[in-house]
DRENPA-3360 file (N, C-alpha, C; in nm, 2 decimals, always signed):
BEGIN
1 = MATATGPI = -15.79/-5.08/-19.34/-15.86/-5.19/-19.21/-15.73/-5.20/-19.14 ~ -15.66/-5.31/-19.19/-15.53/-5.35/-19.09/-15.44/-5.28/-19.06 ~ -15.47/-5.11/-19.14/-15.32/-5.08/-19.05/-15.39/-5.02/-18.97 ~ -15.48/-4.98/-18.91/-15.52/-4.92/-18.82/-15.53/-5.01/-18.66 ~ -15.56/-5.13/-18.77/-15.55/-5.23/-18.60/-15.46/-5.21/-18.55 ~ -15.31/-5.26/-18.58/-15.22/-5.26/-18.53/-15.19/-5.13/-18.41 ~ -15.18/-5.00/-18.46/-15.19/-4.88/-18.31/-15.28/-4.86/-18.31 ~ -15.38/-4.91/-18.29/-15.53/-4.90/-18.18/-15.54/-5.06/-18.10;
9 = SSVGALLP = -15.46/-5.19/-18.15/-15.49/-5.25/-18.06/-15.32/-5.29/-17.93 ~ -15.21/-5.19/-17.98/-15.09/-5.12/-17.92/-15.19/-5.08/-17.84 ~ -15.22/-4.97/-17.83/-15.25/-4.87/-17.68/-15.36/-4.95/-17.61 ~ -15.47/-5.03/-17.68/-15.51/-5.11/-17.56/-15.43/-5.23/-17.55 ~ -15.33/-5.27/-17.53/-15.23/-5.36/-17.45/-15.16/-5.24/-17.35 ~ -15.14/-5.16/-17.38/-15.10/-5.06/-17.32/-15.16/-4.97/-17.16 ~ -15.30/-4.99/-17.17/-15.38/-4.97/-17.10/-15.32/-4.97/-16.95 ~ -15.31/-5.14/-16.95/-15.25/-5.19/-16.81/-15.17/-5.13/-16.71;
17 = TFRRTMAI = -15.03/-5.11/-16.81/-14.95/-5.01/-16.79/-14.95/-4.89/-16.78 ~ -15.01/-4.82/-16.82/-15.05/-4.68/-16.82/-15.13/-4.64/-16.71 ~ -15.25/-4.73/-16.65/-15.28/-4.75/-16.50/-15.18/-4.71/-16.42 ~ -15.11/-4.85/-16.45/-14.99/-4.87/-16.30/-14.87/-4.72/-16.27 ~ -14.83/-4.67/-16.43/-14.77/-4.57/-16.43/-14.85/-4.44/-16.39 ~ -14.94/-4.46/-16.37/-15.02/-4.34/-16.34/-14.99/-4.31/-16.17 ~ -15.02/-4.47/-16.10/-14.93/-4.41/-15.97/-14.85/-4.38/-15.91 ~ -14.77/-4.41/-15.97/-14.62/-4.36/-15.96/-14.57/-4.23/-16.10;
25 = SSYSHVLS = -14.57/-4.18/-16.12/-14.56/-4.12/-16.23/-14.62/-3.99/-16.27 ~ -14.60/-3.89/-16.29/-14.66/-3.74/-16.30/-14.70/-3.75/-16.44 ~ -14.84/-3.68/-16.47/-14.88/-3.72/-16.59/-14.80/-3.66/-16.73 ~ -14.68/-3.58/-16.72/-14.63/-3.55/-16.80/-14.58/-3.67/-16.82 ~ -14.49/-3.78/-16.75/-14.35/-3.86/-16.81/-14.43/-3.97/-16.85 ~ -14.62/-3.99/-16.84/-14.69/-4.11/-16.86/-14.73/-4.06/-17.06 ~ -14.73/-3.93/-17.05/-14.70/-3.87/-17.20/-14.58/-3.94/-17.27 ~ -14.49/-3.85/-17.24/-14.34/-3.89/-17.29/-14.32/-4.06/-17.30;
33 = SSFSTKLT = -14.37/-4.08/-17.23/-14.25/-4.26/-17.22/-14.37/-4.35/-17.30 ~ -14.52/-4.34/-17.25/-14.58/-4.47/-17.35/-14.65/-4.45/-17.44 ~ -14.69/-4.25/-17.47/-14.70/-4.25/-17.62/-14.64/-4.19/-17.68 ~ -14.52/-4.15/-17.67/-14.49/-4.07/-17.80/-14.44/-4.13/-17.93 ~ -14.37/-4.25/-17.88/-14.44/-4.36/-18.01/-14.56/-4.39/-18.08 ~ -14.65/-4.35/-18.02/-14.75/-4.41/-18.04/-14.86/-4.31/-18.08 ~ -14.89/-4.20/-18.08/-14.91/-4.07/-18.11/-14.87/-3.93/-18.20 ~ -14.91/-3.87/-18.32/-14.81/-3.78/-18.36/-14.89/-3.62/-18.36;
41 = APCLEFRK = -14.94/-3.66/-18.29/-15.05/-3.50/-18.27/-14.94/-3.40/-18.20 ~ -14.93/-3.28/-18.30/-14.86/-3.24/-18.23/-14.79/-3.16/-18.10 ~ -14.70/-3.14/-18.04/-14.63/-3.13/-17.89/-14.69/-2.93/-17.87 ~ -14.72/-2.91/-17.83/-14.65/-2.73/-17.73/-14.53/-2.71/-17.67 ~ -14.49/-2.61/-17.73/-14.32/-2.58/-17.67/-14.39/-2.49/-17.56 ~ -14.32/-2.49/-17.39/-14.34/-2.40/-17.29/-14.23/-2.39/-17.30 ~ -14.15/-2.27/-17.27/-14.05/-2.17/-17.21/-14.10/-2.10/-17.10 ~ -13.95/-2.12/-16.96/-13.99/-2.11/-16.86/-13.96/-1.95/-16.86;
49 = PPPARKLV = -14.03/-1.90/-16.80/-14.05/-1.76/-16.74/-13.90/-1.71/-16.68 ~ -13.82/-1.61/-16.73/-13.74/-1.57/-16.65/-13.74/-1.56/-16.46 ~ -13.65/-1.60/-16.43/-13.64/-1.60/-16.25/-13.70/-1.48/-16.18 ~ -13.83/-1.48/-16.16/-13.86/-1.35/-16.06/-13.85/-1.27/-15.98 ~ -13.80/-1.17/-15.95/-13.77/-1.20/-15.80/-13.87/-1.15/-15.73 ~ -13.83/-1.21/-15.58/-13.94/-1.27/-15.44/-13.97/-1.21/-15.36 ~ -14.04/-1.20/-15.31/-14.05/-1.10/-15.18/-14.06/-1.18/-15.06 ~ -13.99/-1.16/-14.96/-13.98/-1.28/-14.85/-14.10/-1.17/-14.74;
57 = IRAARIES = -14.21/-1.21/-14.72/-14.30/-1.16/-14.62/-14.25/-1.26/-14.48 ~ -14.26/-1.21/-14.39/-14.27/-1.23/-14.22/-14.39/-1.22/-14.16 ~ -14.43/-1.30/-14.14/-14.60/-1.31/-14.06/-14.59/-1.44/-14.00 ~ -14.66/-1.34/-13.88/-14.61/-1.55/-13.78/-14.73/-1.44/-13.61 ~ -14.80/-1.52/-13.51/-14.82/-1.48/-13.40/-14.77/-1.49/-13.31 ~ -14.76/-1.39/-13.28/-14.61/-1.39/-13.19/-14.65/-1.29/-12.98 ~ -14.57/-1.36/-12.95/-14.58/-1.26/-12.80/-14.44/-1.11/-12.78 ~ -14.50/-1.05/-12.75/-14.38/-0.90/-12.70/-14.30/-0.94/-12.61;
65 = KGVSLGFR = -14.16/-0.92/-12.64/-14.05/-0.96/-12.56/-13.95/-0.90/-12.56 ~ -13.85/-0.91/-12.52/-13.71/-0.82/-12.55/-13.69/-0.77/-12.47 ~ -13.78/-0.71/-12.48/-13.76/-0.52/-12.39/-13.76/-0.52/-12.23 ~ -13.63/-0.47/-12.13/-13.66/-0.50/-12.01/-13.73/-0.33/-11.94 ~ -13.76/-0.36/-11.85/-13.83/-0.29/-11.77/-13.70/-0.20/-11.70 ~ -13.70/-0.08/-11.71/-13.66/+0.03/-11.66/-13.56/+0.08/-11.80 ~ -13.64/+0.03/-11.94/-13.52/+0.08/-12.07/-13.59/+0.23/-12.12 ~ -13.59/+0.31/-12.17/-13.58/+0.43/-12.13/-13.66/+0.50/-12.29;
73 = APNFELPE = -13.77/+0.53/-12.27/-13.82/+0.57/-12.41/-13.71/+0.66/-12.52 ~ -13.73/+0.58/-12.67/-13.64/+0.68/-12.73/-13.75/+0.76/-12.77 ~ -13.66/+0.84/-12.84/-13.73/+1.00/-12.89/-13.76/+0.94/-13.06 ~ -13.86/+0.96/-13.09/-13.92/+0.97/-13.22/-13.99/+1.09/-13.26 ~ -14.03/+1.11/-13.41/-14.12/+1.19/-13.45/-14.22/+1.13/-13.62 ~ -14.33/+1.14/-13.60/-14.42/+1.10/-13.66/-14.55/+1.12/-13.67 ~ -14.57/+1.14/-13.83/-14.71/+1.19/-13.82/-14.84/+1.12/-13.83 ~ -14.90/+1.20/-13.79/-15.05/+1.21/-13.74/-15.11/+1.18/-13.88;
81 = PLTGKMWK = -15.15/+1.06/-13.97/-15.24/+1.12/-14.09/-15.37/+1.15/-14.11 ~ -15.42/+1.18/-13.95/-15.58/+1.21/-13.95/-15.59/+1.39/-13.96 ~ -15.48/+1.44/-13.88/-15.49/+1.58/-13.87/-15.30/+1.64/-13.92 ~ -15.26/+1.60/-13.99/-15.17/+1.61/-14.08/-14.97/+1.66/-13.94 ~ -15.04/+1.65/-13.86/-14.97/+1.71/-13.74/-14.82/+1.63/-13.69 ~ -14.72/+1.69/-13.64/-14.62/+1.51/-13.66/-14.61/+1.60/-13.46 ~ -14.62/+1.42/-13.45/-14.55/+1.45/-13.35/-14.42/+1.34/-13.26 ~ -14.37/+1.42/-13.13/-14.25/+1.38/-13.08/-14.27/+1.33/-12.96;
89 = LEDFEAYP = -14.20/+1.25/-12.86/-14.18/+1.19/-12.78/-14.12/+1.35/-12.66 ~ -14.09/+1.48/-12.64/-14.09/+1.57/-12.56/-14.23/+1.60/-12.56 ~ -14.33/+1.57/-12.67/-14.49/+1.63/-12.65/-14.55/+1.57/-12.53 ~ -14.52/+1.44/-12.45/-14.58/+1.39/-12.39/-14.46/+1.43/-12.23 ~ -14.38/+1.52/-12.24/-14.32/+1.54/-12.10/-14.35/+1.58/-12.05 ~ -14.49/+1.68/-12.03/-14.58/+1.64/-11.92/-14.63/+1.61/-11.83 ~ -14.67/+1.43/-11.88/-14.76/+1.38/-11.85/-14.64/+1.26/-11.70 ~ -14.72/+1.23/-11.61/-14.67/+1.13/-11.55/-14.61/+0.96/-11.59;
97 = ALLVMFIC = -14.68/+1.01/-11.68/-14.72/+0.82/-11.76/-14.71/+0.83/-11.89 ~ -14.69/+0.73/-11.96/-14.74/+0.74/-12.13/-14.72/+0.57/-12.20 ~ -14.84/+0.57/-12.24/-14.84/+0.46/-12.30/-14.89/+0.46/-12.43 ~ -14.75/+0.38/-12.50/-14.73/+0.34/-12.61/-14.77/+0.25/-12.67 ~ -14.91/+0.23/-12.75/-14.92/+0.09/-12.81/-14.85/+0.10/-12.93 ~ -14.85/-0.03/-13.00/-14.82/-0.02/-13.14/-14.96/-0.12/-13.17 ~ -15.05/-0.08/-13.28/-15.17/-0.14/-13.31/-15.10/-0.14/-13.46 ~ -15.26/-0.17/-13.53/-15.28/-0.17/-13.64/-15.41/-0.13/-13.70;
105 = NHCPFVKH = -15.46/-0.17/-13.84/-15.65/-0.14/-13.86/-15.66/-0.29/-13.85 ~ -15.62/-0.39/-13.96/-15.63/-0.52/-13.99/-15.59/-0.66/-13.86 ~ -15.54/-0.66/-13.83/-15.50/-0.75/-13.70/-15.61/-0.80/-13.63 ~ -15.64/-0.89/-13.59/-15.80/-0.94/-13.61/-15.79/-0.98/-13.42 ~ -15.65/-0.94/-13.38/-15.62/-0.96/-13.23/-15.68/-0.79/-13.17 ~ -15.63/-0.73/-13.23/-15.64/-0.57/-13.27/-15.78/-0.53/-13.26 ~ -15.84/-0.60/-13.31/-16.01/-0.54/-13.38/-16.05/-0.60/-13.30 ~ -15.99/-0.74/-13.19/-16.06/-0.76/-13.06/-16.11/-0.66/-12.94;
113 = LKKDIVKL = -16.00/-0.58/-12.92/-15.99/-0.49/-12.82/-16.02/-0.41/-12.86 ~ -16.04/-0.35/-13.01/-15.99/-0.17/-13.04/-16.15/-0.10/-12.92 ~ -16.28/-0.14/-12.95/-16.36/-0.05/-12.88/-16.32/-0.07/-12.70 ~ -16.26/-0.18/-12.65/-16.17/-0.17/-12.46/-16.09/-0.03/-12.51 ~ -15.99/-0.11/-12.63/-15.89/+0.04/-12.63/-15.92/+0.18/-12.57 ~ -16.02/+0.21/-12.67/-16.03/+0.37/-12.69/-16.10/+0.41/-12.51 ~ -16.20/+0.29/-12.51/-16.27/+0.32/-12.32/-16.18/+0.33/-12.24 ~ -16.06/+0.21/-12.22/-15.95/+0.29/-12.13/-15.89/+0.35/-12.12;
121 = SNFYMKKG = -15.84/+0.40/-12.27/-15.79/+0.54/-12.29/-15.87/+0.65/-12.26 ~ -15.99/+0.69/-12.29/-16.03/+0.76/-12.24/-16.07/+0.80/-12.09 ~ -16.07/+0.68/-12.00/-16.04/+0.66/-11.90/-15.98/+0.72/-11.82 ~ -15.81/+0.67/-11.83/-15.68/+0.70/-11.75/-15.65/+0.84/-11.87 ~ -15.68/+0.86/-11.97/-15.61/+1.03/-12.01/-15.68/+1.13/-11.92 ~ -15.83/+1.08/-11.90/-15.86/+1.24/-11.79/-15.81/+1.23/-11.64 ~ -15.75/+1.09/-11.62/-15.65/+1.05/-11.47/-15.51/+1.16/-11.47 ~ -15.46/+1.17/-11.66/-15.33/+1.23/-11.64/-15.27/+1.17/-11.75;
129 = LAVVAISS = -15.32/+1.02/-11.77/-15.19/+0.96/-11.86/-15.21/+0.99/-11.99 ~ -15.04/+1.01/-12.03/-15.05/+1.04/-12.23/-15.10/+0.95/-12.24 ~ -15.18/+0.86/-12.40/-15.17/+0.78/-12.50/-15.13/+0.83/-12.60 ~ -15.01/+0.71/-12.63/-15.00/+0.77/-12.85/-15.03/+0.62/-12.92 ~ -15.07/+0.58/-12.99/-15.08/+0.47/-13.08/-15.00/+0.48/-13.22 ~ -14.93/+0.36/-13.25/-14.84/+0.36/-13.34/-14.90/+0.24/-13.44 ~ -14.90/+0.30/-13.57/-14.90/+0.16/-13.66/-14.74/+0.15/-13.76 ~ -14.73/+0.03/-13.76/-14.54/+0.04/-13.83/-14.53/-0.09/-13.95;
137 = NSVTTHPQ = -14.68/-0.16/-13.97/-14.69/-0.23/-14.06/-14.62/-0.18/-14.24 ~ -14.60/-0.23/-14.28/-14.57/-0.18/-14.43/-14.71/-0.25/-14.52 ~ -14.66/-0.09/-14.57/-14.77/-0.10/-14.71/-14.77/-0.16/-14.84 ~ -14.69/-0.24/-14.83/-14.67/-0.29/-14.97/-14.71/-0.43/-14.92 ~ -14.73/-0.47/-14.82/-14.74/-0.64/-14.77/-14.91/-0.61/-14.74 ~ -14.93/-0.51/-14.64/-15.12/-0.45/-14.61/-15.11/-0.35/-14.59 ~ -15.17/-0.29/-14.76/-15.20/-0.21/-14.76/-15.36/-0.12/-14.71 ~ -15.39/-0.20/-14.70/-15.53/-0.14/-14.62/-15.50/-0.09/-14.47;
145 = DGPEYMAE = -15.32/-0.04/-14.41/-15.26/-0.03/-14.28/-15.22/+0.05/-14.30 ~ -15.21/+0.16/-14.47/-15.19/+0.25/-14.52/-15.26/+0.42/-14.39 ~ -15.17/+0.48/-14.44/-15.17/+0.63/-14.36/-15.31/+0.68/-14.40 ~ -15.36/+0.68/-14.54/-15.50/+0.70/-14.53/-15.62/+0.63/-14.50 ~ -15.60/+0.51/-14.46/-15.71/+0.40/-14.38/-15.70/+0.38/-14.27 ~ -15.59/+0.49/-14.19/-15.57/+0.47/-14.08/-15.65/+0.63/-14.00 ~ -15.64/+0.68/-14.10/-15.72/+0.85/-14.06/-15.83/+0.78/-14.05 ~ -15.91/+0.72/-14.16/-16.03/+0.70/-14.16/-16.08/+0.56/-14.03;
153 = EAKLFNYP = -15.99/+0.51/-13.96/-15.98/+0.39/-13.89/-16.02/+0.54/-13.76 ~ -15.87/+0.55/-13.71/-15.90/+0.66/-13.60/-16.03/+0.78/-13.59 ~ -16.06/+0.85/-13.74/-16.19/+0.88/-13.72/-16.36/+0.84/-13.69 ~ -16.35/+0.70/-13.79/-16.47/+0.59/-13.75/-16.46/+0.56/-13.59 ~ -16.33/+0.52/-13.53/-16.38/+0.52/-13.42/-16.34/+0.59/-13.25 ~ -16.32/+0.70/-13.29/-16.27/+0.82/-13.25/-16.19/+0.81/-13.14 ~ -16.07/+0.80/-13.21/-16.02/+0.81/-13.10/-15.91/+0.88/-13.06 ~ -15.87/+0.88/-12.88/-15.87/+1.01/-12.78/-15.73/+1.03/-12.83;
161 = FPYLYDES = -15.68/+0.93/-12.85/-15.49/+0.96/-12.85/-15.47/+0.95/-12.98 ~ -15.36/+1.03/-13.03/-15.29/+1.03/-13.14/-15.27/+0.92/-13.24 ~ -15.28/+0.87/-13.34/-15.24/+0.75/-13.42/-15.15/+0.77/-13.54 ~ -14.97/+0.69/-13.46/-14.92/+0.75/-13.56/-14.87/+0.69/-13.69 ~ -14.81/+0.72/-13.82/-14.73/+0.64/-13.89/-14.60/+0.56/-13.90 ~ -14.52/+0.49/-13.85/-14.39/+0.46/-13.88/-14.33/+0.40/-14.01 ~ -14.37/+0.50/-14.10/-14.32/+0.42/-14.27/-14.21/+0.35/-14.28 ~ -14.08/+0.42/-14.18/-13.97/+0.38/-14.21/-13.92/+0.22/-14.11;
169 = QDVARDFG = -14.06/+0.23/-14.01/-14.02/+0.11/-13.92/-13.93/+0.15/-13.78 ~ -13.89/+0.22/-13.83/-13.78/+0.29/-13.76/-13.81/+0.25/-13.58 ~ -13.94/+0.35/-13.59/-13.94/+0.35/-13.44/-13.96/+0.22/-13.41 ~ -14.09/+0.18/-13.46/-14.08/+0.02/-13.41/-14.00/-0.04/-13.36 ~ -13.83/-0.02/-13.44/-13.73/-0.12/-13.35/-13.68/-0.03/-13.22 ~ -13.67/+0.10/-13.22/-13.64/+0.13/-13.15/-13.71/+0.13/-12.99 ~ -13.83/+0.08/-13.01/-13.90/+0.06/-12.92/-13.89/-0.14/-12.88 ~ -13.85/-0.16/-12.95/-13.86/-0.35/-12.93/-13.97/-0.40/-12.96;
177 = AVCTPDFL = -14.05/-0.33/-13.03/-14.24/-0.35/-13.04/-14.21/-0.49/-13.15 ~ -14.27/-0.59/-13.17/-14.28/-0.70/-13.26/-14.39/-0.71/-13.28 ~ -14.49/-0.71/-13.19/-14.63/-0.75/-13.23/-14.77/-0.63/-13.25 ~ -14.87/-0.66/-13.26/-14.96/-0.57/-13.27/-15.12/-0.64/-13.19 ~ -15.17/-0.66/-13.15/-15.08/-0.49/-13.00/-14.99/-0.49/-12.90 ~ -14.89/-0.42/-12.88/-14.81/-0.46/-12.81/-14.82/-0.33/-12.78 ~ -14.80/-0.34/-12.61/-14.85/-0.22/-12.51/-14.76/-0.23/-12.43 ~ -14.66/-0.09/-12.40/-14.56/-0.04/-12.34/-14.55/+0.07/-12.27;
185 = LFKKDGRR = -14.59/+0.04/-12.12/-14.62/+0.20/-12.03/-14.48/+0.23/-11.94 ~ -14.44/+0.34/-12.00/-14.38/+0.45/-11.95/-14.39/+0.54/-11.79 ~ -14.32/+0.59/-11.69/-14.32/+0.65/-11.64/-14.24/+0.78/-11.63 ~ -14.29/+0.82/-11.55/-14.14/+0.98/-11.57/-14.15/+1.06/-11.45 ~ -14.06/+1.02/-11.34/-14.05/+1.10/-11.16/-13.98/+1.24/-11.24 ~ -14.05/+1.37/-11.25/-13.98/+1.50/-11.22/-13.89/+1.47/-11.36 ~ -13.78/+1.53/-11.36/-13.71/+1.51/-11.55/-13.65/+1.45/-11.54 ~ -13.62/+1.33/-11.48/-13.60/+1.23/-11.54/-13.69/+1.16/-11.71;
193 = PFELVYHG = -13.61/+1.08/-11.79/-13.70/+1.00/-11.92/-13.81/+0.93/-11.89 ~ -13.84/+0.94/-12.00/-13.93/+0.85/-11.89/-13.89/+0.71/-11.92 ~ -13.91/+0.58/-11.83/-13.87/+0.51/-11.79/-14.00/+0.34/-11.78 ~ -13.97/+0.23/-11.87/-14.07/+0.15/-11.90/-14.06/+0.08/-11.74 ~ -14.19/+0.04/-11.76/-14.27/-0.04/-11.58/-14.37/-0.14/-11.63 ~ -14.39/-0.15/-11.77/-14.50/-0.23/-11.79/-14.49/-0.25/-11.93 ~ -14.48/-0.42/-11.97/-14.47/-0.44/-12.10/-14.55/-0.55/-12.15 ~ -14.67/-0.55/-12.18/-14.78/-0.68/-12.17/-14.89/-0.69/-12.19;
201 = QFDDSRPS = -14.96/-0.73/-12.19/-15.09/-0.78/-12.20/-15.18/-0.66/-12.18 ~ -15.32/-0.62/-12.25/-15.44/-0.57/-12.23/-15.51/-0.65/-12.12 ~ -15.53/-0.80/-12.13/-15.58/-0.90/-12.02/-15.64/-1.04/-12.06 ~ -15.63/-1.17/-12.05/-15.69/-1.28/-12.10/-15.76/-1.28/-12.20 ~ -15.79/-1.20/-12.25/-15.90/-1.24/-12.38/-15.84/-1.24/-12.50 ~ -15.82/-1.32/-12.60/-15.85/-1.33/-12.71/-15.94/-1.34/-12.80 ~ -15.89/-1.33/-12.94/-16.06/-1.36/-13.04/-16.10/-1.54/-13.01 ~ -16.19/-1.53/-13.05/-16.25/-1.73/-13.00/-16.21/-1.79/-12.88;
209 = NNVPVTGR = -16.13/-1.68/-12.78/-16.12/-1.81/-12.65/-16.28/-1.79/-12.56 ~ -16.34/-1.66/-12.56/-16.44/-1.67/-12.55/-16.44/-1.62/-12.37 ~ -16.32/-1.57/-12.33/-16.28/-1.49/-12.21/-16.31/-1.38/-12.24 ~ -16.42/-1.31/-12.14/-16.40/-1.14/-12.20/-16.35/-1.01/-12.18 ~ -16.36/-0.96/-12.25/-16.24/-0.85/-12.26/-16.29/-0.77/-12.13 ~ -16.17/-0.74/-12.04/-16.18/-0.64/-11.91/-16.04/-0.50/-11.91 ~ -15.97/-0.58/-12.00/-15.84/-0.46/-11.99/-15.79/-0.45/-11.81 ~ -15.81/-0.58/-11.73/-15.81/-0.61/-11.63/-15.65/-0.56/-11.64;
217 = DLSVAIDR = -15.51/-0.65/-11.71/-15.39/-0.65/-11.71/-15.35/-0.52/-11.70 ~ -15.39/-0.42/-11.80/-15.31/-0.29/-11.84/-15.36/-0.18/-11.74 ~ -15.47/-0.21/-11.70/-15.59/-0.11/-11.60/-15.49/-0.12/-11.49 ~ -15.47/-0.27/-11.44/-15.42/-0.23/-11.28/-15.27/-0.15/-11.28 ~ -15.20/-0.19/-11.41/-15.08/-0.12/-11.44/-15.08/+0.04/-11.41 ~ -15.14/+0.04/-11.48/-15.16/+0.24/-11.50/-15.18/+0.27/-11.37 ~ -15.36/+0.18/-11.30/-15.37/+0.19/-11.16/-15.19/+0.21/-11.08 ~ -15.15/+0.11/-11.07/-15.03/+0.15/-10.97/-14.90/+0.27/-11.02;
225 = VLGGQPLP = -14.89/+0.25/-11.15/-14.82/+0.38/-11.17/-14.87/+0.53/-11.12 ~ -14.99/+0.58/-11.18/-15.07/+0.69/-11.14/-15.01/+0.72/-10.98 ~ -15.03/+0.57/-10.92/-15.04/+0.56/-10.77/-14.92/+0.61/-10.70 ~ -14.79/+0.56/-10.80/-14.74/+0.58/-10.74/-14.71/+0.47/-10.64 ~ -14.70/+0.37/-10.68/-14.69/+0.16/-10.64/-14.64/+0.10/-10.77 ~ -14.55/+0.04/-10.70/-14.43/-0.01/-10.74/-14.51/-0.18/-10.87 ~ -14.50/-0.18/-10.96/-14.56/-0.31/-11.05/-14.47/-0.41/-11.06 ~ -14.52/-0.52/-11.05/-14.48/-0.67/-11.07/-14.34/-0.71/-11.12;
233 = DVQKPSVG = -14.23/-0.77/-11.15/-14.20/-0.80/-11.17/-14.21/-0.91/-11.27 ~ -14.30/-0.97/-11.30/-14.34/-1.11/-11.40/-14.49/-1.04/-11.45 ~ -14.48/-1.01/-11.57/-14.56/-0.99/-11.63/-14.62/-1.06/-11.72 ~ -14.74/-1.12/-11.81/-14.84/-1.17/-11.89/-14.78/-1.09/-12.05 ~ -14.72/-1.13/-12.15/-14.69/-1.09/-12.27/-14.82/-1.05/-12.30 ~ -14.81/-0.96/-12.40/-14.96/-0.95/-12.53/-14.90/-1.04/-12.64 ~ -15.01/-1.10/-12.68/-15.00/-1.14/-12.78/-15.10/-1.16/-12.90 ~ -15.04/-1.14/-13.01/-15.09/-1.06/-13.12/-15.04/-1.10/-13.30;
241 = CSIKWHPE = -15.06/-1.06/-13.43/-15.02/-1.00/-13.52/-14.85/-0.99/-13.52 ~ -14.80/-1.05/-13.58/-14.63/-1.01/-13.58/-14.64/-0.83/-13.65 ~ -14.57/-0.70/-13.61/-14.53/-0.66/-13.70/-14.53/-0.70/-13.87 ~ -14.60/-0.64/-13.96/-14.53/-0.67/-14.07/-14.42/-0.59/-14.17 ~ -14.31/-0.63/-14.13/-14.20/-0.59/-14.16/-14.21/-0.55/-14.36 ~ -14.13/-0.46/-14.40/-14.13/-0.47/-14.48/-14.04/-0.53/-14.53 ~ -14.09/-0.65/-14.67/-13.99/-0.73/-14.76/-13.92/-0.73/-14.79 ~ -13.81/-0.86/-14.79/-13.67/-0.85/-14.83/-13.71/-0.87/-14.93;
249 = TKS = -13.61/-0.81/-15.08/-13.61/-0.84/-15.22/-13.49/-0.94/-15.19 ~ -13.51/-1.04/-15.28/-13.41/-1.16/-15.31/-13.45/-1.17/-15.51 ~ -13.34/-1.21/-15.54/-13.29/-1.18/-15.70/-13.31/-1.31/-15.71;
% end
């Protein structure tokens, strides 16, 4: 019994020190410094795994910007997942105006406007507006935005416009798109290329700000373009999720 009393009382004497040490040291440090000479329990050895390659994901709430009015619509050739058809800019050459929308399936800012985007598009397509939607999000980080789900989305919401898949993300970069939704309205005078006249918001409504969705800003811009009237140079930017660029691979 005498041999057991020494270690037990020693450990008991160390308890106040242990409590103070816990406040300033990690749990593993306390175990190694205070008890390494008192306890003889077997230790487990953990080996660090080799460093893994990390995916760097860029995501943020962001405003549309960086594209100057007068910018000419770049050429593109993209597939429509719903039909398998390939679409090009030249397919819209016969129209006096073209609305290019960068959207996706998952973004709450797009979901907030989705039904009204369909309503606005249906209304103005009957008046001669051409409309196309493009999704450029990486399926590596957001598989729910992949082409098979795009086709389901287009069918579910009865999109009256082609919903195209920009797998390489080159088209988004060419257009200067940075967020979803991002609205770019182009006009065409005769044989001249499409020129950007509006790059702004749908309206002031945002998820959870309790402002009703009206589409006022974009509809006023379309009305002026189709009516041959000038648009103001000051335009409120669209706000939404950042486009989900392909992750950079770092070793």
